[in-house]
FIPASE-890113 format. One record per residue (C-alpha): residue number from 1; y, x, z. Coordinates in steps of 0.05 Angstrom, whole numbers, plus 5000, padded with zeros to 4 digits. Layout:
BEGIN
LUMVO    k    c2    c1    c3
LUMVO  NUM     Y     X     Z
...
This chain:
BEGIN
LUMVO    k    c2    c1    c3
LUMVO    1  5000  5000  5000
LUMVO    2  5048  5056  5017
LUMVO    3  5034  5091  4951
LUMVO    4  5049  5026  4914
LUMVO    5  5118  5017  4946
LUMVO    6  5139  5090  4944
LUMVO    7  5165  5091  4871
LUMVO    8  5208  5028  4879
LUMVO    9  5233  5053  4946
LUMVO   10  5251  5121  4917
LUMVO   11  5289  5089  4860
LUMVO   12  5326  5044  4909
LUMVO   13  5347  5103  4951
LUMVO   14  5371  5142  4890
LUMVO   15  5413  5083  4867
LUMVO   16  5442  5073  4936
LUMVO   17  5460  5146  4941
LUMVO   18  5489  5147  4871
LUMVO   19  5444  5205  4850
LUMVO   20  5426  5217  4778
LUMVO   21  5351  5222  4771
LUMVO   22  5354  5263  4708
LUMVO   23  5402  5318  4728
LUMVO   24  5376  5385  4749
LUMVO   25  5381  5399  4822
LUMVO   26  5389  5326  4840
LUMVO   27  5353  5302  4903
LUMVO   28  5321  5248  4859
LUMVO   29  5301  5295  4803
LUMVO   30  5226  5290  4818
LUMVO   31  5175  5248  4856
LUMVO   32  5167  5301  4909
LUMVO   33  5241  5310  4921
LUMVO   34  5248  5247  4962
LUMVO   35  5209  5278  5020
LUMVO   36  5181  5211  5040
LUMVO   37  5120  5227  5083
LUMVO   38  5067  5182  5113
LUMVO   39  5067  5201  5186
LUMVO   40  4993  5188  5199
LUMVO   41  4965  5226  5140
LUMVO   42  5017  5282  5131
LUMVO   43  5065  5321  5175
LUMVO   44  5140  5324  5165
LUMVO   45  5176  5390  5178
LUMVO   46  5240  5391  5219
LUMVO   47  5271  5449  5256
LUMVO   48  5207  5489  5252
LUMVO   49  5164  5434  5282
LUMVO   50  5112  5390  5249
LUMVO   51  5125  5316  5265
LUMVO   52  5065  5270  5262
LUMVO   53  5047  5200  5283
LUMVO   54  4986  5197  5329
LUMVO   55  4929  5150  5313
LUMVO   56  4865  5153  5355
LUMVO   57  4829  5090  5375
LUMVO   58  4785  5129  5423
LUMVO   59  4843  5149  5467
LUMVO   60  4852  5099  5524
LUMVO   61  4894  5094  5586
LUMVO   62  4871  5073  5656
LUMVO   63  4870  5000  5636
LUMVO   64  4827  5013  5574
LUMVO   65  4883  5002  5525
LUMVO   66  4895  5047  5465
LUMVO   67  4950  5093  5489
LUMVO   68  4974  5141  5434
LUMVO   69  4973  5100  5371
LUMVO   70  5041  5101  5339
LUMVO   71  5067  5155  5385
LUMVO   72  5108  5213  5355
LUMVO   73  5079  5282  5366
LUMVO   74  5107  5352  5355
LUMVO   75  5062  5408  5331
LUMVO   76  5066  5483  5320
LUMVO   77  5057  5495  5245
LUMVO   78  4999  5542  5233
LUMVO   79  5034  5576  5176
LUMVO   80  5087  5598  5227
LUMVO   81  5034  5629  5270
LUMVO   82  5003  5665  5210
LUMVO   83  5071  5691  5188
LUMVO   84  5088  5717  5258
LUMVO   85  5020  5752  5262
LUMVO   86  5032  5791  5198
LUMVO   87  5087  5831  5232
LUMVO   88  5037  5862  5281
LUMVO   89  4978  5869  5234
LUMVO   90  4955  5920  5181
LUMVO   91  4896  5907  5135
LUMVO   92  4880  5843  5172
LUMVO   93  4876  5875  5242
LUMVO   94  4926  5886  5299
LUMVO   95  4958  5954  5290
LUMVO   96  5007  5999  5326
LUMVO   97  5080  5993  5305
LUMVO   98  5099  6065  5292
LUMVO   99  5173  6048  5288
LUMVO  100  5171  6033  5363
LUMVO  101  5131  6093  5384
LUMVO  102  5194  6133  5398
LUMVO  103  5218  6082  5450
LUMVO  104  5200  6088  5523
LUMVO  105  5141  6049  5552
LUMVO  106  5190  6004  5588
LUMVO  107  5227  5989  5524
LUMVO  108  5163  5975  5485
LUMVO  109  5135  5925  5536
LUMVO  110  5203  5891  5544
LUMVO  111  5211  5882  5469
LUMVO  112  5141  5852  5458
LUMVO  113  5150  5805  5517
LUMVO  114  5218  5782  5494
LUMVO  115  5193  5768  5423
LUMVO  116  5133  5727  5447
LUMVO  117  5174  5691  5500
LUMVO  118  5224  5669  5447
LUMVO  119  5170  5638  5404
LUMVO  120  5132  5606  5462
LUMVO  121  5195  5576  5493
LUMVO  122  5218  5547  5426
LUMVO  123  5152  5509  5417
LUMVO  124  5146  5487  5489
LUMVO  125  5149  5413  5466
LUMVO  126  5090  5420  5419
LUMVO  127  5025  5389  5443
LUMVO  128  4985  5443  5407
LUMVO  129  5024  5500  5439
LUMVO  130  4958  5532  5458
LUMVO  131  4951  5553  5385
LUMVO  132  5001  5609  5401
LUMVO  133  4945  5642  5441
LUMVO  134  4920  5676  5378
LUMVO  135  4990  5705  5366
LUMVO  136  4992  5729  5438
LUMVO  137  4925  5765  5429
LUMVO  138  4949  5799  5365
LUMVO  139  5015  5820  5397
LUMVO  140  4978  5845  5459
LUMVO  141  4931  5888  5417
LUMVO  142  4989  5915  5376
LUMVO  143  5028  5932  5439
LUMVO  144  4971  5969  5473
LUMVO  145  4957  6007  5409
LUMVO  146  5031  6026  5404
LUMVO  147  5030  6050  5476
LUMVO  148  4965  6088  5464
LUMVO  149  4994  6121  5401
LUMVO  150  5056  6142  5439
LUMVO  151  5020  6170  5500
LUMVO  152  4960  6197  5460
LUMVO  153  4910  6156  5501
LUMVO  154  4861  6100  5486
LUMVO  155  4874  6026  5494
LUMVO  156  4828  6023  5555
LUMVO  157  4869  6078  5590
LUMVO  158  4933  6040  5575
LUMVO  159  4904  5980  5612
LUMVO  160  4880  6023  5669
LUMVO  161  4949  6053  5676
LUMVO  162  4992  5990  5673
LUMVO  163  4945  5933  5694
LUMVO  164  4978  5888  5746
LUMVO  165  4975  5818  5776
LUMVO  166  5036  5778  5798
LUMVO  167  5053  5708  5820
LUMVO  168  5083  5657  5771
LUMVO  169  5101  5583  5778
LUMVO  170  5034  5567  5744
LUMVO  171  4995  5612  5792
LUMVO  172  4975  5686  5791
LUMVO  173  4974  5719  5724
LUMVO  174  4947  5786  5701
LUMVO  175  4979  5831  5649
LUMVO  176  5014  5897  5639
LUMVO  177  5071  5921  5682
LUMVO  178  5115  5982  5673
LUMVO  179  5158  6003  5732
LUMVO  180  5216  6051  5726
LUMVO  181  5244  6077  5792
LUMVO  182  5319  6090  5797
LUMVO  183  5326  6121  5866
LUMVO  184  5389  6117  5911
LUMVO  185  5363  6053  5942
LUMVO  186  5366  6014  5877
LUMVO  187  5312  5965  5858
LUMVO  188  5264  5992  5804
LUMVO  189  5265  5965  5734
LUMVO  190  5203  5923  5718
LUMVO  191  5177  5904  5649
LUMVO  192  5118  5856  5644
LUMVO  193  5073  5832  5589
LUMVO  194  5040  5765  5602
LUMVO  195  5051  5710  5652
LUMVO  196  5077  5660  5599
LUMVO  197  5040  5594  5603
LUMVO  198  5023  5559  5538
LUMVO  199  5015  5491  5570
LUMVO  200  5057  5436  5540
LUMVO  201  5120  5420  5580
LUMVO  202  5116  5347  5600
LUMVO  203  5170  5346  5653
LUMVO  204  5237  5316  5634
LUMVO  205  5295  5365  5627
LUMVO  206  5368  5345  5633
LUMVO  207  5406  5369  5573
LUMVO  208  5471  5403  5593
LUMVO  209  5512  5415  5531
LUMVO  210  5579  5423  5566
LUMVO  211  5615  5487  5551
LUMVO  212  5616  5538  5608
LUMVO  213  5679  5543  5648
LUMVO  214  5714  5605  5621
LUMVO  215  5783  5590  5650
LUMVO  216  5803  5611  5719
LUMVO  217  5798  5555  5770
LUMVO  218  5862  5580  5801
LUMVO  219  5923  5576  5754
LUMVO  220  5955  5642  5734
LUMVO  221  6015  5666  5773
LUMVO  222  6061  5656  5713
LUMVO  223  6040  5583  5709
LUMVO  224  6055  5573  5783
LUMVO  225  6124  5605  5775
LUMVO  226  6140  5561  5716
LUMVO  227  6116  5498  5751
LUMVO  228  6160  5512  5811
LUMVO  229  6223  5501  5768
LUMVO  230  6264  5551  5808
LUMVO  231  6308  5606  5778
LUMVO  232  6288  5672  5808
LUMVO  233  6360  5699  5802
LUMVO  234  6406  5644  5826
LUMVO  235  6351  5603  5863
LUMVO  236  6375  5539  5829
LUMVO  237  6324  5485  5813
LUMVO  238  6332  5463  5741
LUMVO  239  6299  5472  5673
LUMVO  240  6275  5544  5671
LUMVO  241  6258  5594  5616
LUMVO  242  6220  5660  5614
LUMVO  243  6254  5726  5601
LUMVO  244  6207  5780  5572
LUMVO  245  6211  5855  5565
LUMVO  246  6166  5898  5523
LUMVO  247  6147  5952  5573
LUMVO  248  6157  5962  5647
LUMVO  249  6180  6033  5638
LUMVO  250  6241  6008  5601
LUMVO  251  6264  5978  5666
LUMVO  252  6267  6047  5700
LUMVO  253  6333  6084  5700
LUMVO  254  6356  6151  5727
LUMVO  255  6413  6118  5763
LUMVO  256  6390  6060  5806
LUMVO  257  6461  6032  5809
LUMVO  258  6463  6024  5733
LUMVO  259  6406  5974  5734
LUMVO  260  6425  5900  5733
LUMVO  261  6398  5854  5786
LUMVO  262  6347  5822  5741
LUMVO  263  6320  5890  5719
LUMVO  264  6314  5914  5791
LUMVO  265  6277  5851  5811
LUMVO  266  6228  5857  5753
LUMVO  267  6216  5931  5767
LUMVO  268  6204  5919  5841
LUMVO  269  6154  5864  5826
LUMVO  270  6121  5903  5769
LUMVO  271  6126  5842  5723
LUMVO  272  6148  5839  5651
LUMVO  273  6170  5766  5659
LUMVO  274  6226  5734  5698
LUMVO  275  6235  5659  5708
LUMVO  276  6309  5643  5699
LUMVO  277  6353  5583  5684
LUMVO  278  6392  5575  5619
LUMVO  279  6457  5603  5648
LUMVO  280  6424  5665  5677
LUMVO  281  6385  5676  5613
LUMVO  282  6448  5674  5572
LUMVO  283  6481  5721  5621
LUMVO  284  6425  5771  5614
LUMVO  285  6434  5772  5538
LUMVO  286  6510  5772  5541
LUMVO  287  6512  5828  5592
LUMVO  288  6552  5789  5642
LUMVO  289  6506  5812  5698
LUMVO  290  6510  5880  5730
LUMVO  291  6491  5935  5681
LUMVO  292  6503  5954  5609
LUMVO  293  6502  5898  5560
LUMVO  294  6470  5940  5506
LUMVO  295  6412  5958  5551
LUMVO  296  6400  5886  5569
LUMVO  297  6394  5866  5496
LUMVO  298  6348  5924  5480
LUMVO  299  6299  5905  5535
LUMVO  300  6288  5835  5510
LUMVO  301  6223  5822  5473
LUMVO  302  6222  5783  5408
LUMVO  303  6173  5734  5439
LUMVO  304  6211  5672  5462
């Protein structure tokens, strides 16, 4: 029935989208370009996942009712697993990666663990996540062969040297552990291979897509001075402006008496800004305050 309605449905979609079925590159240029997939017989690809519709009459719940028919399932595509394995294999077998043999043992274990963790965490919603176990075995063999090639020892000696067991949220796990001491009372650096569970995550996770707070919770000092609305020269409360100078060293003078009041105040506070009212700001530029008018104009920045 689905195959019978697919051609009319494809033509209807093409007409609704205004696509030309005969033009090259058009989304309606061929029967396979519509990407209409039957969920129970085929899998649709989206964001690296395979999306299927479950159908199994033998799967029942506690009450004896069929429980998974019509449910949407996410799968790990097997071609993704095969493509990832090729990176760590030569002639169909796990092989040492000679490009990493010049790194330290700590760096090698850290890199392998980070690469596998990235793949395993991305597919944590897939119900066949256990299929990544084959990729884990290939990466583990490749890592131990790389360590053996670097240290000129066998794979068994690599395991004897770095075998360890540690506790994880899923229970104790065994793997490889490389410890680098730092001395001076600092905690040692630890790199581990293993301990990543391939069980499907079924617990609900709250999605937090809010941007992190990158601004200071406390407003900047300049904002506080502006919000106060008080002139820092005449102490009057009115509409205020900001007077800028380019560099603090321009405020310094050989003769302290030659400095105007506003320059002395900025130099004493080590600030390149001064909150002033309109009258005081005009006086600074006109040279009506104490000091040389030419020096006052030269100190002003072009930023207004």
